[in-house]
C-alpha positions, 0 to 999 in steps of 0.5 A: 135956337137963339137969334144969334144961332139962327143968323149963324145958320143962315150965313153958313147956308149962304156960304155953303151955296157960295162954295158949291157955285164957285167950285163948280164948272158952270159960269152961270146958273138959272133960278131953278138951279140955284133953288135946287142947290138950296133944296139939297143943302136944306135936305142935307141939314135936315138929315144931320139932325 
């Protein structure tokens, strides 16, 4: 994986997290909830491979 591909993947993951947070009903998230969302994104990406 090139550095450009790595950067694209990071940005895509951040954008996925942003979409999840902004489309949800909650206005505030705890650190633990954000970590849980990141874990779900990571697991989904792992299954794609």
